C-alpha positions as CSV (number, residue, x, y, z in Angstrom):
1,M,-15.7,68.6,0.0
2,M,-19.5,68.9,-0.6
3,L,-20.1,65.9,1.6
4,S,-18.0,67.5,4.3
5,L,-20.0,70.7,4.0
6,F,-23.2,68.7,4.2
7,F,-21.8,66.9,7.3
8,L,-20.8,70.2,8.9
9,L,-24.2,71.8,8.2
10,F,-26.1,68.8,9.6
11,Q,-23.9,68.7,12.7
12,N,-24.6,72.4,13.3
13,K,-20.8,73.1,13.4
14,P,-19.6,76.5,12.3
15,V,-17.7,76.7,9.0
16,T,-14.3,77.9,10.0
17,T,-12.0,77.8,7.0
18,E,-12.1,80.3,4.1
19,A,-12.5,77.5,1.6
20,E,-15.5,76.1,3.4
21,R,-17.1,79.5,3.6
22,Y,-16.6,79.9,-0.2
23,L,-18.0,76.5,-0.7
24,L,-21.1,77.3,1.4
25,V,-21.6,80.5,-0.7
26,Y,-21.2,78.4,-3.9
27,F,-23.6,75.8,-2.6
28,I,-26.2,78.5,-1.8
29,L,-25.8,80.1,-5.2
30,V,-26.2,76.7,-6.9
31,I,-29.4,76.0,-4.9
32,G,-30.7,79.5,-5.8
33,I,-30.0,79.0,-9.5
34,V,-31.6,75.6,-9.5
35,F,-34.6,77.0,-7.6
36,G,-34.8,80.0,-10.0
37,L,-34.6,77.7,-13.0
38,F,-37.4,75.6,-11.5
39,I,-39.6,78.7,-11.0
40,L,-38.8,79.9,-14.5
41,F,-39.6,76.5,-16.0
42,F,-42.9,76.4,-14.0
43,V,-43.9,79.9,-15.2
44,V,-43.1,79.1,-18.8
45,F,-44.9,75.8,-18.5
46,Q,-48.0,77.6,-17.1
47,K,-47.9,80.2,-19.8
48,R,-47.7,77.6,-22.5
49,K,-50.5,75.6,-20.9
50,N,-52.7,78.7,-20.6
51,K,-51.9,79.6,-24.2
52,L,-52.9,76.1,-25.4
53,L,-56.1,76.3,-23.3
54,R,-56.9,79.7,-24.8
55,E,-56.3,78.4,-28.3
56,K,-58.4,75.3,-27.7
57,F,-61.2,77.5,-26.3
58,E,-61.0,79.8,-29.3
59,Q,-61.1,76.9,-31.7
60,Q,-64.1,75.5,-29.9
61,R,-65.8,79.0,-30.0
62,R,-65.1,79.3,-33.8
63,F,-66.4,75.8,-34.3
64,D,-69.6,76.4,-32.4
65,E,-70.0,79.7,-34.2
66,A,-69.5,78.0,-37.6
67,I,-72.1,75.3,-36.6
68,S,-74.6,78.0,-35.5
69,T,-74.0,79.9,-38.7
70,A,-74.5,76.8,-40.9
71,Q,-77.6,75.9,-39.0
72,Q,-79.0,79.4,-39.5
73,E,-78.2,79.3,-43.2
74,I,-79.9,75.9,-43.6
75,Q,-83.0,77.2,-41.7
76,D,-83.1,80.3,-43.8
77,E,-82.8,78.4,-47.0
78,T,-85.5,76.0,-45.9
79,L,-87.8,78.9,-45.0
80,K,-87.0,80.6,-48.3
81,S,-87.9,77.5,-50.2
82,V,-91.1,77.0,-48.3
83,G,-92.0,80.7,-48.9
84,R,-91.4,80.3,-52.6
85,D,-93.5,77.1,-52.7
86,L,-96.3,78.9,-50.9
87,H,-96.2,81.7,-53.3
88,D,-95.7,79.8,-56.5
89,N,-97.8,76.7,-55.8
90,V,-100.4,77.2,-53.1
91,G,-100.8,80.9,-54.0
92,Q,-101.4,80.1,-57.7
93,L,-103.9,77.4,-56.8
94,L,-105.8,79.7,-54.5
95,A,-105.7,82.4,-57.2
96,L,-107.1,80.0,-59.7
97,A,-109.8,78.9,-57.3
98,N,-110.7,82.5,-56.6
99,M,-111.1,83.2,-60.3
100,Q,-113.3,80.2,-60.7
101,M,-115.4,81.2,-57.7
102,N,-115.9,84.7,-59.1
103,S,-117.1,83.1,-62.3
104,V,-119.5,80.9,-60.4
105,L,-120.7,84.0,-58.4
106,K,-121.7,85.8,-61.6
107,N,-124.0,82.9,-62.6
108,A,-125.2,81.8,-59.2
109,D,-128.8,81.9,-58.2
110,E,-129.9,84.5,-55.7
111,A,-130.6,81.8,-53.1
112,I,-127.0,80.5,-53.0
113,K,-125.3,83.8,-53.8
114,P,-124.5,84.8,-50.2
115,K,-122.8,81.4,-49.6
116,V,-120.8,81.7,-52.8
117,E,-119.8,85.3,-51.8
118,N,-118.7,84.0,-48.3
119,A,-116.7,81.3,-50.0
120,S,-115.1,83.8,-52.4
121,K,-114.2,86.1,-49.6
122,A,-112.6,83.2,-47.7
123,L,-110.5,82.3,-50.7
124,K,-109.4,85.9,-51.1
125,D,-108.4,86.1,-47.4
126,S,-106.6,82.8,-47.7
127,L,-104.7,84.0,-50.8
128,S,-103.7,87.2,-49.0
129,E,-102.6,85.3,-46.0
130,V,-100.5,82.9,-48.0
131,R,-98.8,85.7,-49.9
132,A,-98.1,87.6,-46.7
133,L,-96.7,84.4,-45.1
134,S,-94.5,83.6,-48.1
135,K,-93.0,87.1,-47.9
136,S,-92.2,86.7,-44.1
137,L,-90.5,83.4,-44.8
138,N,-88.4,84.6,-47.7
139,S,-85.2,86.5,-46.6
140,D,-84.8,88.1,-50.0
141,V,-88.1,89.9,-49.5
142,I,-87.0,91.0,-46.0
143,F,-83.8,92.4,-47.6
144,N,-85.8,94.4,-50.2
145,Q,-88.5,95.8,-48.0
146,G,-86.3,96.4,-44.9
147,F,-86.3,95.5,-41.2
148,A,-89.0,97.9,-39.9
149,K,-91.3,97.2,-42.9
150,S,-91.0,93.5,-42.4
151,I,-92.0,93.8,-38.7
152,A,-94.9,95.9,-39.7
153,N,-96.1,93.4,-42.3
154,E,-95.8,90.5,-39.8
155,L,-97.8,92.4,-37.2
156,Q,-100.5,93.2,-39.8
157,R,-100.7,89.6,-40.8
158,I,-101.1,88.6,-37.1
159,E,-103.8,91.2,-36.6
160,R,-105.7,90.1,-39.7
161,S,-105.9,86.6,-38.2
162,G,-108.1,88.1,-35.4
163,R,-106.0,86.4,-32.7
164,L,-104.8,89.6,-31.0
165,S,-104.3,93.3,-31.5
166,T,-100.8,94.7,-32.2
167,E,-98.9,98.0,-31.8
168,F,-95.7,99.1,-33.4
169,H,-93.7,102.2,-32.5
170,I,-90.5,103.4,-34.1
171,E,-88.1,106.1,-32.7
172,G,-85.0,107.6,-34.3
173,E,-83.6,107.7,-37.8
174,R,-83.7,104.3,-39.6
175,I,-80.4,102.7,-40.4
176,H,-79.3,100.1,-43.1
177,F,-77.7,96.9,-41.8
178,E,-74.2,96.3,-43.1
179,N,-74.7,92.6,-42.9
180,K,-78.1,91.6,-44.2
181,K,-77.9,88.3,-42.5
182,D,-78.0,90.1,-39.1
183,E,-81.2,91.8,-40.2
184,V,-82.8,88.5,-41.1
185,I,-81.6,86.8,-37.8
186,L,-83.1,89.7,-35.8
187,F,-86.4,89.4,-37.6
188,R,-86.4,85.6,-37.0
189,I,-86.0,86.2,-33.3
190,L,-89.0,88.4,-33.3
191,Q,-91.0,85.9,-35.4
192,E,-90.2,83.2,-32.8
193,F,-91.5,85.5,-30.0
194,F,-94.7,86.3,-32.0
195,S,-95.3,82.6,-32.6
196,N,-94.8,81.7,-29.0
197,T,-97.2,84.5,-28.0
198,I,-99.9,83.2,-30.4
199,K,-99.5,79.6,-29.3
200,Y,-99.0,79.8,-25.6
201,A,-99.5,83.2,-24.1
202,E,-103.3,83.6,-24.4
203,A,-102.6,87.3,-24.9
204,E,-104.9,90.0,-26.3
205,K,-102.2,92.5,-27.2
206,L,-98.7,92.4,-28.7
207,S,-96.5,95.5,-28.7
208,V,-93.1,96.2,-30.5
209,D,-90.9,99.2,-29.8
210,L,-88.0,99.7,-32.2
211,T,-85.5,102.4,-31.3
212,Y,-82.6,103.6,-33.4
213,A,-80.2,105.0,-30.8
214,Q,-76.7,106.4,-31.2
215,D,-75.0,103.3,-30.0
216,A,-77.4,100.5,-30.8
217,I,-80.7,99.3,-32.2
218,K,-83.0,98.5,-29.3
219,I,-86.0,96.3,-29.6
220,E,-88.6,95.6,-26.9
221,V,-91.4,93.2,-27.6
222,S,-94.1,92.5,-25.0
223,D,-97.4,90.7,-24.6
224,N,-100.1,90.9,-21.9
225,G,-100.5,87.1,-21.8
226,K,-100.5,84.7,-18.9
227,G,-96.7,84.7,-18.6
228,F,-94.6,81.9,-17.1
229,N,-91.9,81.3,-14.5
230,I,-88.6,81.2,-16.5
231,A,-86.8,79.3,-13.8
232,D,-89.4,76.5,-13.9
233,I,-90.3,76.3,-17.6
234,E,-88.4,73.8,-19.8
235,Q,-86.2,75.5,-22.3
236,G,-87.8,74.5,-25.5
237,A,-86.3,74.8,-29.0
238,G,-88.0,78.2,-29.5
239,L,-86.4,79.9,-26.5
240,I,-83.1,78.3,-27.2
241,N,-83.2,79.4,-30.9
242,M,-83.9,83.0,-29.9
243,K,-81.0,83.1,-27.4
244,E,-78.5,81.4,-29.8
245,R,-79.5,83.6,-32.7
246,A,-78.9,86.7,-30.6
247,K,-75.6,85.4,-29.5
248,L,-74.6,84.6,-33.0
249,I,-74.9,88.3,-34.1
250,G,-73.5,89.7,-30.9
251,A,-76.8,91.1,-29.6
252,D,-77.7,91.4,-25.9
253,Y,-80.7,89.3,-25.1
254,E,-83.0,89.6,-22.1
255,L,-86.2,87.6,-21.7
256,N,-88.5,88.4,-18.7
257,S,-91.8,86.8,-17.7
258,R,-94.0,86.5,-14.7
259,L,-97.1,84.6,-14.1
260,N,-100.2,86.6,-15.1
261,M,-97.9,89.6,-15.9
262,G,-97.0,88.8,-19.5
263,T,-93.7,88.4,-21.2
264,T,-91.1,90.9,-22.4
265,L,-88.1,90.4,-24.7
266,K,-85.4,93.1,-24.9
267,I,-82.7,93.0,-27.6
268,N,-79.8,95.4,-27.9
269,F,-77.9,95.2,-31.2
270,P,-74.7,97.3,-31.2
271,L,-74.2,99.8,-34.0
272,N,-70.5,98.9,-34.5
273,V,-71.7,96.2,-36.9
274,I,-73.9,98.6,-38.8
275,I,-72.9,101.2,-41.3
276,G,-74.1,104.8,-40.8
277,N,-76.0,105.1,-44.1
278,R,-79.5,106.4,-43.4
279,A,-82.5,104.6,-44.9
280,T,-84.3,106.2,-47.7
């Protein structure tokens, strides 16, 4: 009967009998059901495929985040170890040398006393620099003295080196970080910017503006150096590290620079990852 119906349909002959009309309706219903099942299967397949892709993307995101976190922890432990070694070993040696130099200074002839005094001063300055550097590398010290104080100490250390002048402005009520690791990561981003400014910018001035707003901690760092074209410059490890660290803690990161116009870094760290306890 189905073959007859097909034959009639293809011959463009009208369906005359009641049975043939019912068969045509039945055939149309079957085709509709098959077509509907095909669409349903396709939709379910696509949803399943999209779900698997989302799960794969999420797994890759978590994996990348775990790798970044592990790298950050390794770097932090390495810096902490170097900081302790500077303080305990190099610092102690410089302190001992300074004591011996002071002893020599007391018994030195007047002719050589100025030279001994200069050498003693250089040792004292070196000892202060080593101690300040060891503190900036040790995350435990950053935890204890706080974010703003750590920035201030780092800028003072840079200014003592005589390489460039610094400015530091704070607005708003200070806030404790809920996750201390975020605090260290933010500080490391700024350290990287400071280091790049000293090495490459040929700047005379470095400024930091720290704002505690209602919805975020906002940081703007700028120098008046020679700048660079971001589109042309090779993305070195320093720039990549700053961006990846900001991404790791969910902070917005914006780096701008123009030739002969200096460089500016803006970081926006949302307060939803920070508790509302005010700093004492």
